[in-house]
C-alpha positions as CSV (number, residue, x, y, z in Angstrom):
1,M,171.1,53.4,-72.4
2,S,169.6,50.6,-74.3
3,E,167.5,48.1,-72.3
4,E,169.2,45.3,-74.3
5,L,172.5,46.0,-72.6
6,E,171.1,46.7,-69.2
7,G,169.5,43.3,-68.8
8,K,172.5,41.1,-69.8
9,P,175.5,40.4,-67.6
10,L,178.7,41.6,-69.2
11,N,181.1,39.0,-70.6
12,L,184.5,40.7,-70.0
13,D,186.3,38.3,-72.3
14,K,184.2,39.3,-75.3
15,L,184.6,43.1,-75.0
16,E,186.5,44.8,-77.8
17,G,188.1,48.2,-78.3
18,S,188.3,50.7,-75.5
19,A,185.8,48.6,-73.4
20,G,188.1,45.6,-73.7
21,E,191.2,47.5,-72.8
22,L,189.5,49.0,-69.7
23,A,188.1,45.7,-68.6
24,A,191.6,44.1,-68.8
25,Y,193.1,46.9,-66.8
26,C,190.3,46.8,-64.2
27,E,190.5,43.0,-63.8
28,A,194.2,43.4,-62.9
29,E,193.5,46.3,-60.6
30,F,190.8,44.3,-58.9
31,E,193.2,41.5,-58.1
32,R,195.9,43.9,-56.9
33,R,193.4,45.6,-54.6
34,R,191.9,42.4,-53.4
35,N,195.4,41.1,-52.4
36,S,196.8,44.3,-51.0
37,G,195.6,43.7,-47.5
38,E,193.9,47.1,-47.5
39,P,190.1,47.5,-47.0
40,F,188.4,47.1,-50.4
41,D,184.7,47.3,-51.3
42,E,184.6,44.6,-54.0
43,A,180.9,45.0,-54.7
44,S,181.1,48.7,-55.2
45,Y,184.2,48.3,-57.5
46,L,182.4,45.7,-59.6
47,E,179.2,47.7,-59.8
48,A,181.1,50.8,-60.9
49,L,183.1,48.8,-63.5
50,E,179.9,47.3,-65.0
51,M,178.2,50.7,-65.2
52,T,181.3,52.2,-66.8
53,L,181.7,49.4,-69.3
54,R,178.0,49.5,-70.3
55,R,178.2,53.2,-70.9
56,L,181.4,52.8,-72.9
57,Q,179.7,50.1,-75.1
58,V,176.9,52.4,-75.8
59,L,179.3,55.2,-76.8
60,E,181.3,52.9,-79.0
61,G,178.1,51.7,-80.6
62,D,177.2,55.3,-81.4
63,G,180.7,55.9,-82.8
64,F,181.8,58.2,-80.0
65,A,184.6,56.1,-78.4
């Protein structure tokens, strides 16, 4: 993965393509889980989301997604 992407925080509003669609879905799912009353590890969810979106951006940049 490029160091350029690793060092910058993701701006979910500026994502396009598959990454943007996934980000929108995950934002809605995050709120649903947060408000469900069930135990929810927010930090782990956000970390997994960021890792996934970064990888998807790399794949899209390489023409694979």
